[in-house]
N, C-alpha and C positions, 0 to 999 in steps of 0.2 A: 470554433466557433462551439459551445456546448451543446449538447445533444439534450432533449428537454429531460431525458430522464437523468443525466449527470449528477444534479443537486440531490435527488432522491436517492440515488447510491452512496454517493457522501458521506449523504446526512449516516446514511448507512455505516459506512467507514466510521466518522464521526464517535457512532456508540460504539464501538471497538475502542475507541481510541479512551472513552472515557471506561469503559471495563479495565484498560490497562493504567487506568490513573488510581480508581480503586484499590487496583493490587500493586499498587506503590513501582509500579513501572513507567519511563518515560511513557507519555499519552500520542500513540501512534495507532490506528487504525485501517484494516484493509478489508474491504472485499472481493470475490471473484462473482462476477454476474455473465451467466450464460444462456441468451435466450428469454431474455426479461426474467430470470431467475436464479437468485442467491446461491450462488453451490459451494462457494468458502466464506470464512470469516476466520478471523486473526485479528492479536493485538500484538503486539511486543510482550515476550514472557522473556527476554535474557536475564531477568535478575530472580523470576521464580525459578528456571531451569538450569540456573548457573550456566548458560551457551551464550555465546555470544555472535551464533548463527540464528537465534532465536527469533530475528524481527518478524514485525506482523504480516510482510507480503510472504512471506518463507510459511508460516503458517496458516494464510489462506494460499496459498500454490497448494501444499501439502493437500489439503482441506478438498479440493478444489479436484486435482485428480483423483482422490480417493473418493470423491463421488459420481466423476465422468469413468472411473475405473480402468483410467487409463494417464499418462506423464503429459499427454500433449494441451494444451487452452485454446485451441482453433477455436476462433467463435466466441471466443469470451475476451471480457473486459476486468482488468483489478484495478478495483479503486482504490485510493491508499491516501492517509492526510497529509503526507511528507514524502517530496522528491525522494525516490529509490535511490540505495546507496550504489556504490559498482557490482557490492555480492549479489544483491535483490534483484539488480537489473540483469547480472545476467541469469539467475535463476529462470527470469520471464523470458529472456533471449531462446535459454535452452526450450523452457515451454513451449514457446510459439506461439506464446498470447498475444492475442490483436491488436489489443487497445490497452494502452496505460492512460489511468487520470489519475491524476494528484492535486491536493490541495495547495500545498505552499510549497516553495521553493526552498532547499537544503543548500545554501552557499558556498559552505564548505567542505563537504563529504557527500553529496550530493554526484549521481552517476555524472550528468553532461558536465562536471568539472572535469573529471576522469576518466572517464570512457563512455564518450557521445555516441558510441555504435555498439555497444553490449545489446540492446536488442535487437529481437531480429529485425531485419532489412523489412520487412511487410507492418510493422507497429507501428502504430498513430498513435501518436499521444497527445495531449490534452492536460494544460496545467492550469491552475490557477480559479476551478471551482471548489466553492466558499474557501479562497484564501484566507480571508480575515477568520473567519473562527479558525480553521486548523493551526494558523498561527498564533493565535491570542491562548487556545489550550497548552501550547507549546510553552509559549514564553511564560504563563502564569505557574505552569510547574517547574521552572527553571528556576525564576524566581521564588519561589519558598523553598527550594532547597540552597539560596544563597543565606 
């Protein structure tokens, strides 16, 4: 069940996804929220940085850790427009992020397919928040590339 503010913060993640799109990146965006405050933002920068690890989640985790002055994201929620990959799920697990909320599922490379236990055991997961909007943005991007 969605929490009342999940759509609000997913819209912020969608803003990040649009920033990625504007930069010619795959449009995936993420924000980290702690105590009803955004403490980290990120969007895909893999092309810009020539770095396969520069996913939206990794950028948001790094920004949030810097904001908190520590590596653990306990009491934080990461909102991301697409289900995290195994790499990002592993980073979220190590960060001990309390909650992960994502929009669209990633049936080919999502963590749930390959590493469903990658997140911290206490992490709560919510999927499908603004799924149609998140999916539509990705589909339009890839359609324009074909």
